[in-house]
C-alpha atoms as an extended CHARMM CRD file, in Angstrom:
* protein
*
        82  EXT
         1         1  MET       CA              3.2390000000       56.0210000000      -38.5520000000  PROA      1               0.0000000000
         2         2  ILE       CA              6.2300000000       54.6930000000      -40.5130000000  PROA      2               0.0000000000
         3         3  LEU       CA              8.1270000000       54.1980000000      -37.2740000000  PROA      3               0.0000000000
         4         4  GLY       CA              5.3170000000       51.9290000000      -36.0710000000  PROA      4               0.0000000000
         5         5  TYR       CA              5.5980000000       49.7810000000      -39.2210000000  PROA      5               0.0000000000
         6         6  ILE       CA              9.3210000000       49.6210000000      -38.8490000000  PROA      6               0.0000000000
         7         7  LEU       CA              9.0280000000       48.4960000000      -35.1870000000  PROA      7               0.0000000000
         8         8  ALA       CA              6.2720000000       45.9710000000      -36.0700000000  PROA      8               0.0000000000
         9         9  GLY       CA              8.5060000000       44.5860000000      -38.8540000000  PROA      9               0.0000000000
        10        10  ILE       CA             11.4980000000       44.2640000000      -36.5260000000  PROA      10              0.0000000000
        11        11  ALA       CA              9.3250000000       42.6130000000      -33.8400000000  PROA      11              0.0000000000
        12        12  LEU       CA              7.8860000000       40.2390000000      -36.4380000000  PROA      12              0.0000000000
        13        13  TYR       CA             11.3990000000       39.4160000000      -37.6970000000  PROA      13              0.0000000000
        14        14  TYR       CA             12.5810000000       38.4900000000      -34.1680000000  PROA      14              0.0000000000
        15        15  ILE       CA              9.4370000000       36.4770000000      -33.4390000000  PROA      15              0.0000000000
        16        16  VAL       CA              9.8470000000       34.4840000000      -36.6840000000  PROA      16              0.0000000000
        17        17  ARG       CA             13.5580000000       33.9980000000      -35.9910000000  PROA      17              0.0000000000
        18        18  PHE       CA             12.8330000000       32.8540000000      -32.4290000000  PROA      18              0.0000000000
        19        19  VAL       CA             10.2380000000       30.3280000000      -33.6120000000  PROA      19              0.0000000000
        20        20  PHE       CA             12.4300000000       28.9040000000      -36.3830000000  PROA      20              0.0000000000
        21        21  ASN       CA             15.6850000000       28.8400000000      -34.4260000000  PROA      21              0.0000000000
        22        22  PHE       CA             14.4560000000       27.8120000000      -31.0150000000  PROA      22              0.0000000000
        23        23  VAL       CA             10.8360000000       26.4450000000      -30.8440000000  PROA      23              0.0000000000
        24        24  LEU       CA             10.8720000000       24.2470000000      -33.9590000000  PROA      24              0.0000000000
        25        25  PRO       CA             14.1640000000       22.5190000000      -33.1600000000  PROA      25              0.0000000000
        26        26  ILE       CA             12.9040000000       21.7560000000      -29.6270000000  PROA      26              0.0000000000
        27        27  LEU       CA              9.7040000000       20.2870000000      -31.0340000000  PROA      27              0.0000000000
        28        28  LYS       CA             11.6410000000       18.1260000000      -33.5300000000  PROA      28              0.0000000000
        29        29  THR       CA             14.1050000000       16.9800000000      -30.8770000000  PROA      29              0.0000000000
        30        30  THR       CA             11.2510000000       16.0540000000      -28.5280000000  PROA      30              0.0000000000
        31        31  LYS       CA              9.5860000000       14.0670000000      -31.3010000000  PROA      31              0.0000000000
        32        32  VAL       CA             12.7940000000       12.2100000000      -32.0950000000  PROA      32              0.0000000000
        33        33  VAL       CA             13.5600000000       11.4510000000      -28.4190000000  PROA      33              0.0000000000
        34        34  ARG       CA             10.0240000000       10.2700000000      -27.7920000000  PROA      34              0.0000000000
        35        35  GLN       CA             10.2400000000        7.9680000000      -30.8120000000  PROA      35              0.0000000000
        36        36  LYS       CA             13.5770000000        6.5510000000      -29.7110000000  PROA      36              0.0000000000
        37        37  MET       CA             12.2500000000        5.9180000000      -26.1970000000  PROA      37              0.0000000000
        38        38  GLN       CA              9.2630000000        4.1320000000      -27.6670000000  PROA      38              0.0000000000
        39        39  ASP       CA             11.6380000000        2.0400000000      -29.8680000000  PROA      39              0.0000000000
        40        40  MET       CA             13.6800000000        1.1060000000      -26.8080000000  PROA      40              0.0000000000
        41        41  GLN       CA             10.6700000000        0.2170000000      -24.6860000000  PROA      41              0.0000000000
        42        42  GLN       CA              8.9610000000       -1.8770000000      -27.3680000000  PROA      42              0.0000000000
        43        43  PRO       CA             11.2490000000       -4.9360000000      -27.0970000000  PROA      43              0.0000000000
        44        44  ARG       CA             11.1730000000       -4.7070000000      -23.2830000000  PROA      44              0.0000000000
        45        45  GLN       CA              7.3670000000       -4.6300000000      -23.3600000000  PROA      45              0.0000000000
        46        46  ASN       CA              7.2220000000       -7.5950000000      -25.7690000000  PROA      46              0.0000000000
        47        47  HSD       CA              9.5690000000       -9.5380000000      -23.4940000000  PROA      47              0.0000000000
        48        48  PHE       CA              7.4770000000       -8.5970000000      -20.4150000000  PROA      48              0.0000000000
        49        49  ASP       CA              4.2410000000       -9.6690000000      -22.2170000000  PROA      49              0.0000000000
        50        50  ASN       CA              5.8510000000      -13.0150000000      -23.2380000000  PROA      50              0.0000000000
        51        51  THR       CA              7.0580000000      -13.7240000000      -19.7440000000  PROA      51              0.0000000000
        52        52  THR       CA              3.7960000000      -12.7620000000      -18.1940000000  PROA      52              0.0000000000
        53        53  ALA       CA              1.9050000000      -15.0000000000      -20.5200000000  PROA      53              0.0000000000
        54        54  SER       CA              4.2030000000      -17.9690000000      -19.8530000000  PROA      54              0.0000000000
        55        55  SER       CA              4.1170000000      -17.4700000000      -16.0800000000  PROA      55              0.0000000000
        56        56  THR       CA              0.3320000000      -17.4560000000      -15.9350000000  PROA      56              0.0000000000
        57        57  THR       CA              0.2480000000      -20.9990000000      -17.2720000000  PROA      57              0.0000000000
        58        58  HSD       CA              2.1650000000      -22.2880000000      -14.2060000000  PROA      58              0.0000000000
        59        59  LYS       CA              0.3760000000      -23.2300000000      -11.0020000000  PROA      59              0.0000000000
        60        60  PRO       CA              1.0540000000      -20.7780000000       -8.2360000000  PROA      60              0.0000000000
        61        61  HSD       CA              2.6720000000      -22.1480000000       -5.1310000000  PROA      61              0.0000000000
        62        62  VAL       CA              0.1070000000      -22.6430000000       -2.3440000000  PROA      62              0.0000000000
        63        63  GLN       CA              1.1490000000      -23.1940000000        1.2370000000  PROA      63              0.0000000000
        64        64  ASN       CA             -0.5070000000      -25.7320000000        3.4080000000  PROA      64              0.0000000000
        65        65  ASP       CA             -2.3120000000      -24.6760000000        6.5850000000  PROA      65              0.0000000000
        66        66  SER       CA              0.2070000000      -26.6970000000        8.7270000000  PROA      66              0.0000000000
        67        67  THR       CA              3.1330000000      -24.6250000000        7.4090000000  PROA      67              0.0000000000
        68        68  ARG       CA              1.2630000000      -21.4280000000        8.1310000000  PROA      68              0.0000000000
        69        69  LYS       CA              0.6090000000      -22.4230000000       11.7110000000  PROA      69              0.0000000000
        70        70  ASP       CA              4.2450000000      -23.3950000000       12.2340000000  PROA      70              0.0000000000
        71        71  ASP       CA              5.4730000000      -20.0530000000       10.9980000000  PROA      71              0.0000000000
        72        72  TYR       CA              3.5840000000      -18.1460000000       13.7030000000  PROA      72              0.0000000000
        73        73  ILE       CA              5.6790000000      -16.8490000000       16.6090000000  PROA      73              0.0000000000
        74        74  ASP       CA              3.9730000000      -15.9630000000       19.8980000000  PROA      74              0.0000000000
        75        75  PHE       CA              4.2420000000      -12.3840000000       20.9400000000  PROA      75              0.0000000000
        76        76  GLU       CA              4.4890000000      -11.2140000000       24.4780000000  PROA      76              0.0000000000
        77        77  GLU       CA              4.3640000000       -7.6030000000       25.3770000000  PROA      77              0.0000000000
        78        78  ILE       CA              7.1990000000       -6.3630000000       27.6190000000  PROA      78              0.0000000000
        79        79  LYS       CA              6.2160000000       -3.6570000000       30.0470000000  PROA      79              0.0000000000
        80        80  ASP       CA              8.6530000000       -0.9690000000       31.0840000000  PROA      80              0.0000000000
        81        81  LYS       CA              9.5620000000       -0.4550000000       34.7040000000  PROA      81              0.0000000000
        82        82  ASP       CA              9.0460000000        3.1880000000       35.4420000000  PROA      82              0.0000000000
């Protein structure tokens, strides 16, 4: 009976030690890294949004039908001699 309490206490001690020395630091590090990544991506996203907004105001380049016809190259199929 007492041995069971002692073993449970030892197991509880190692579980608490594992959580505080391993799990919590990983969670804190993950949170910090995620925040730093977000901080790094924010200016890039703002720049992307600004360039996208300014590029949508320009007229897109449209090709004439005559240039499309001139760009076509005829294709002939070559048959093998077997």
